[in-house]
N, C-alpha and C positions, 0 to 999 in steps of 0.2 A: 252422896258423900257430904259429910258435915264440913262446914267452913272452919279451917284451922284458926287458932287464936290470932296468929300473926297476920292473917288476911282480913280480919274483921274490920279494921280501919279502912282498908282499901275498898271493901264491899260497901261501907257506908258512903264513901266518896262517890262511887259509881252509881249508887242509888240516887244520890242528890243530882248527879249529872243527868241521869235518865229522866228524873222529874223535871229538871230545867229544860231539857230538850223537848219533852212532851208539851210543856207550856208554850215554848216557842212555836211548836208545830200547830198548836190550836189557836194561836194569836193571829187572826186574820186582819187586824187593824194595821199592820205594817209588814213590809216585805222582809224576807231573810236577807242578810248582808253577807257577802262572801268573806269579808274580813273577820266578822264575828264567828262564822262557821270555822274558818281556818284556825283562829285562836283557840276555840274550844277543842278542835281536833288535836292540836299540838299539846294541849294540857292533858288530854286523855291519853295520848301516846306516851307522854312522860310517866304517867301513873301506871300504864300497862307495862312499860319497861321496868319500873320498880318492882312490880309484881313478878315479872319474868325473872329478874335477877334474884328475888327472894326465893322463888321456887328452885332455881338452879343451885343456889347455895344450900338449900335444904336437902337436895337430892344429889349432891356431889357432881353437878354438871358445870363445866366451865362457863363463866358468865359471858365469854365471848364466843360461845358455841354457835355454829351456823344453823341452829334450830331454835324453836321457841316452845316453851311448855304451856303457853296459853292455849286453851281448848284441847289440852291433852286428854285422851280418853281415860288414862289412869288417874289423873289428878282432877278430873272435872268435878266441879261443885257449883254452888249457886253463884259464886263470883263470875265464873265463865259464862253462865246464862245471862247475867246482867250486862257483862261486857259485850256479849253478842247483840243484845238490844241496843246498847249505846252505839255500837258501830253501825248497826242497821239504820238508826236514826240519823247518824252523821253522814252515812253514805247517801241516804235519800235527800239530806239537806244539800249535799254537793250537787246532786241532780237538780234540785230546786233552784239553786243560784246559777245554773248553767255550766257547771264544771263537769260535764258528762264524760269527757275523755281523761279525767284525772284518775290516778290510781285508787284513791279512797272511794270514788263513785262506783267502782266495780264490785265492792263488797256485797251490796244488796243483790246485784245480779248473780253473783256466785252462789249466794245462799238460796236463791230461787232455783237456779240450775241444779244445785245439790238436791233439793227436795224433789224436783222432777225426775232426776236420775234414780233416786231411791225408790220412787213409786214405779218407774218403768221396770226396775230390777225385780220388784215384787210381783208385778203383773205377768212378767214373762211373755208378754204379747206385744211385739214391736218389730219394726222393720228398719232398714237403712234410711228410709224416708223420714222416720220419726227421729232418728239420731243425727241426721245431717245438719239441721239448724243448730242443734246443741254443740256439735263439734265446731261449727263455724264461730259460734259465740265464744267458746273456750279459746279458740285461736286468737280472736280479737282481744280478749282479756289478757292472754299471754303476751301479746305485743304491747299492750298498754303497760303492764307490769314491768316488762323488760325495758321499755322506754323510760319509765320513771324510777328505775332501780337506783340504788345508791352506788356511786362510783368512787372507790377509795382514792383514785388518782385525782379526781376533780372535787371530791367532797371536802377536802381540807382547805384551810385558809381563811382569810378575813379581809378587812380593809387595811391596806398598807398606808401608814401615816409617815410623811416625810419629816415633820418636825418632831423633836424629842422633848418637848416641854411636858409638864406634869399632866395637864388636861388631856393632851393627845394620847399619852400613855394609858391613862385610865379608860379613855374611849376605845383604844385598841384592845385593852384587856376585856372590857365588857362585850365588845363585838366578837372577840375570839371565843368567849365563853358561850355566847348566844349561838354562834355558828356550830360550836361543838355539841351543844344541846340539840340543835336541829339535825345535825348529822346522826347522832345516836337515835333520835326519833325516826329518822328516815330508814335506818337499818332495821329497827323494830317493825316499822310498817312493811318493809320488804319481806321480812321473815313471816309476818302474819298472813299477808296476801299470798305469798308463795305456798305456805302450808295449806291454806284453803283451796288454792288453785290445784295443788297436787292431789288433794283429796278428791276433788271433782274429776280430774283427769283419770285417776285410778278407778273411780266408780264407772266412768265412761268406758274405760278399757275392759273392765269386768263385764259390762253389759254387752259390749261389742263382741267379746269372745264367745258369748252364748248364742249369738246369731247363727242359726242353722242355715246352711246354703240351700236355697230352694231351686229345684230343677226348673229350667226356663219354661218347660211345657206346663208346669203347675202354677206359674205366676198369675195367670188370669183367674184361676180358682181362688188363690190367696187374696187377690185384690177384691174379688167379689165378696169374700167372707169379711174382709176388713170393712168394706162399705156397709154391709148388713149390720155388723157389730157397732159401727159408729152411728148408724141410723137408730138402732135400738137404744144405745146409750143416750142419744140426743132426745129420744122420746121419754126415757126415764127421767132425765133432768127437766123435762117440760111438763111432767105429770105431777100434780100436787093437789092434795086434798084441800078443800076450802074450809077454813076455820073461822070465817067471819061470824057464822051463827053459832058454831059449837063453842067458841071461846069468846064470850062477850068481854068487852074492855072494862077493866076494873075502874073504880072511881079514882084511885091513885094514879093509874096510868093516864086516865083522861085529863086529870089536872096537870100532869107533867107535859102531855102533848099540847095542852092549851098554853102553858107557859112558854114552851118552845116556839109555838106559832106566834105568840105575841112578841117574842124577842127577835124573830126572824125578820130580815129586811122585806119591804113590800115587794121588791122586784124578784125575790126568790120564793116562790110558793112552796109551802111545806107539804111534803108528801107523807101521809100517815102510814104507819106500818102495814095496815090492811091493804091499802092501795098498792104500796110497794111490793107487797107479798104476791099479788096476783098479776103483776105486770109481766108480760112476755110468757104467760102460761097458756098452752094450747087448749082449745076446747076438747072435751071428752070424745066427741064424735070424730074429730080430726085424728086424735091419737089412735082410736080404734081402727080407723080406716088405714092409716099408715102402718099400724102393727099387722094388719091383715096382709098388706102388700109385702112387707118384709118376711112374714112367715111363708108366703108363697114362693118368694125368691129363695129362701133357705131350703124349702122342700124340693124345689127344682134343682138346686145345686147338689143336694143329697142323693138325688137319683143318678148322679154320675159317679157312684161308688160301686166297687165290686162286692162279691159275697163276703169277703173278709173285712170290709169296711174301709178299704183303701181308695183314695180318690183317683179317678181317671183324668187324663188330660182332656180339657174341653176341645182342643184342636185335633189331637191325634187319636183319642180314645184309649191310649195305652196307660198302664200303671207305672208310675215312676216312684222309686223308693225315697229319694231325697226330698225332704220337706213334709212327709206324711204326718210326723208328730206335731209340727206347727199347725197344719190344717185341722187335724183332729182336735187340738187344743182350742183353736178358734171356734170350731163347730160346737164344742161343749160350752164355751162362754156364751155363744149366741142362744143356745137352748136354755141356759140358766136365765138369761135376760128375758127371753120370751115367756118363761114360766113366771118370772117376777111381774112382768107387765100384764100378764093374763089374770092376775089376782088383784084387780083394782076395785076400790070401793070409794064412792063419793067423788068420782072423777080423779082419783089419785092412787098411788101405789100404797097398798097396805103392808106395812113392815112390822117387825117386832117392836114392842112398846118402848124398848131402849134405843132402837135404831131410828124410829120415826122422828123424834126431836132433832137428832143429828142431821137426818135427811132434809127436814124443813129448813134448818139453819144454813146448810150448804147451798140449797136452792136459792135462799135469800141472798147470800153472799155472791153467788154466781150471777144472779140477776143484776145486782148493784154494780158489779165489776163490768158486766157487759154494757150497761148503760154508760159507764165511764168511758168505754171505748168510743162511744159516739160523741160524748160531750167533753172529752179530756182537754181539748184545746182551750176551753173557756172555764172549766170548773175544776180541773184536776190540779192539785198541789202534790207533788211526788211524796212528800212526807205523810200524806194521808194514807198511803198504801201500807204504812207500818201497822195501822189498826187491823187491816184485813190479814196481814201476815201473822200477827199475833193470834187472831181468832183461828186461822187455819192451823197454826202450830198447836194450839190448845186442843183442837179437835183431833189432830193427828196423834197427839200424845195419849189419847184415850184408848188407842189400840193396844191389844195384848197379843203378842206373837203374830202381829200383822193383821189381826181381826178385831172388830169392835165387839165388846162384850154384849151378849144377848141372854134372854131368859131361856130360850130353847136352842140347843146346839145346832139343829137343822134349819135355823131361820135363814131366809133368803134376804138378799139386798146388799151383801158385802161388796160385790163387784160394782154396784151402782154408786155406793158411797165412795169407793176408791176412785171411780171415774170422776165424780164431782170434785173430789179433792184435787186430782190431777188437772182437771179443767180450770179450777180456780187459780192454781199455781201457774198454769199456762197463760191465763189472761193477765195476771200480775207481771209475768215475764214480758208479755207483749207491751204492756203499758210502760214498763221500764225501758224497753228498747226503743219505743216511739218517742221518748223524751228528747226534746230539742236542746242543743247547747246554747240556750238563751236563758238569761235570768228571768225569774218570774216578774220582776219589776218592768221588764221590757216585753213581756209576753203579749201585752195588748197591742203594742206597735208591730210585733211579729205577726200576730193574727191579721191585722189590717193589711199589712203588706202582702201576706200570703193570699188574702182574699182578692186584692186588686190584681195580683199576678194571675190568679186563676180566671178572673173576669176577662183580662186582656188576652190570655191564651184562648179562651173560649170565643171571644170576639174575632180573633184572628182565624180560628178554625172555621167560623161561620162565613168567612169571605171578606172580613175587614170592614172598613168604613168608606163612605163616599166623600166625607169632608171632615175638616179638623174639628168642627163643632161637636161632633159625636164623641170626641175624646176629651172634651172639656171637663166632665165630672171626674174622670180618672186623673187628669193633669192637676186639677185642684186638690184632690185627695193626696196625691204624691207630693205636691208642693207643701201642703200642711205638714206631712210627715217629715219632709226634708228640712223644713224650718225648725223642727224640734231639735235638730242637731246643733251643737256648739263646737266649732272647730272640727267638724266631721265626726263628732262623737255624741252618743245619746247619754244623758245623765238621768239619774233617778231624783226623787224629791229631796233627798238629803245631800245632793251634790256629788254623789259617788258615780264612778263609771262602771256599770254592771257588765257582766259577761255577756257575750253574744254580739259584740260590735261588728265583727267580720260577717256574721250571718245576715244581720240587718242591712249592712251596707251592700252586700252582694245582692240581696233581694231588691233593694231600692234601685241599684244600677240596672238590674235585669228588667225591671218594670219600665224604666226610662228607655232602654234599648228597644223593648217591644213597641212602645208608643212611637218611637222614631221609625221603626220598620212599617208600622201601620200608616204613618203619614206619607212615607215614600210610596207605598202601594196606592194610597188614595190619589196622590199627585199623578202617578202613572196612569191610573184609570181616567183621571180628568183629561190628561193629554190625549188619550185614546178617543174620548168622546169628542174632543175638538176636531181631531182628524176625521172622524166619521162625519161630523157636520160639514166639514170643508169639502170632503170628497163625495159624500152621498147626497141623498134627497134632503132638502132643507125642511120638508114638512115632517120628517121623522123626529119626534121628540124623545130624548133620553130621560127617562124618569128614574128616580131612586127606587131600587128594588133589591132586596137582599139576595135574590137569585141571579142578579146581573143580567136580566133579560132586557131586550130592546122592545119597549112596549109601543106598538103602533096603533093599537085599537083606541079610538077616541069615542067619547059619548056621541050617540046619534043626535040628529037635528032637534028631536023633540025635547032633548035635555039641555040644549045649548042655552036657552033662555034662563035656566036655573043657574048655570055656571057664570053667565054674563050679567046676571041680574043687578049686582052691585059690586063695583070694584073694591070698595073698602071691606065689605063683608067677605069677599073672595080672599083678600089678603089675610084677613084674620083666620080664615079656615086653614090656609096653607101653613100658617105658623103653628096652629094647633096640631096639624098632622105631623109636622116635623118634630114637635115636642113629644108626641105620642111615640114616634119611632125611637127617639132617644130613650124614652122610658122603657120601652119594650126590651131594648138591648140591655139596659142596666138591670132591670128586674129579673130577666132571664138568667143573667150571669150570677147575681147574688142568690137567687133561689137555688141554683146549682151548688153554690158554696154551702148553703145551709145543710145540704144532705151529704156533704163531703167531710170526712173525718181525718183524712191524711193531711200531714203538714208539708212544709216546703221540701224537707228531705223525705225520700221514699221510705216507707216503714220497713 
């Protein structure tokens, strides 16, 4: 639909805002500020409200109607698409500055949930297990929207001024006008979020109503088919032809990569597109072996059908009518995937010439997003996800009647491409949900506190410490982090108080509590050793041992001269041994942290 003449000025404004937000997103030299994000958000809401009122006046809808015409399917045009991009960027910006539980931050999550639901509805292959986390997230968003909704009883008012001189009257008038503007924006925000939430809930209810009740005796067959299907789809997304020799890098792209490498920081190595492309791709032999195993499982399950093609229960051997359509649909999907994977060339799936570039691009996006799942605590800026959302949206819009255009009508690979799309949306959803309510300016402190906490918990799990000296590295690190606070608050480089103070203070307090517990346990063990020396054999020497064993075995006489050769040398060896023990504890704990991707809050 063409943009009406009266909306062209508003379109120009939103295009400028989108460009400004994109530049802010790409600027890594400074952190996003919650105050700047909130000001931009209020300006955008004011302009959106003007557009809503304009459309309501043009279509004889009361301006105070409890509905919004933004994103209306009948009036949708380019302005709505740009507004959606702006709200996506603003929502991700709210996540970046640590305002995860605010109403604007839910917009990006709702958009991702909406895409997931639409793809599930098209696939017609899902269970209650697939819908349960989506339902839980929709309930969480509903609670956030309800908590932040506009209350007409408490929304009015301003600053009450006792004096009646001219300056106070002007101040009161300006404050009242500002409050009125904020209240109107709050109403518009509430209408927008509720409309998007309602759309997601309606889509969810539609999908849930299609769920066919499966007979309990056929549940095991259905679960087996789902496992086979997921395994086939996983192989499909891990199988990719190697284009390093077939597509030599052009001179222009080589120059571009060289300039990017030169501009990149020394600490962040540049990964070329070819290397990135082949990361996490399984070897051809492994894919063939796994495909053979999955085909055998599928044939074994097919043997449990009767002459009419109906599945028998694996437990009772009887045919149950409820759920046969779902099982046969899953079986057909599995056969299609096996057929696609059986026609591999050059170590990858051979698809239609129009589908192959889409497949390669989706595999690249999926690989990059999976790598972000591992490194998100150190490298992810939530606003970066907008780029991947836009790419997936562009690929999704290539479909016609739910299918990607091909040169041949019977071309295979549609189900694989749809799976890759859903998988990418699911990873983005997980990255959004794993975001911590901590501003990016404090993320470094949060990561260090989380690391110290994990090390202390691991140390406690391994049996604790024998003396206070083993806790010195952790105490020194916590002391340095504690000294960064001013009046109990962490400040950024600009002197602002970023979001996430409560989370960081809770982490810091927990670390100090764990150290206190470890000290008490060490003192109790020391008292037990004193009691053993007092009551037992004086010749029994208690040595430091992580397993807390009483070591009585001493070196034999032929080694005594070595241990008693030089008192000074012996003392130095003891010190080195103790230092080695301390290093082992610390290195083990931090190595464990390097392979851990979850943050303080459980994902």
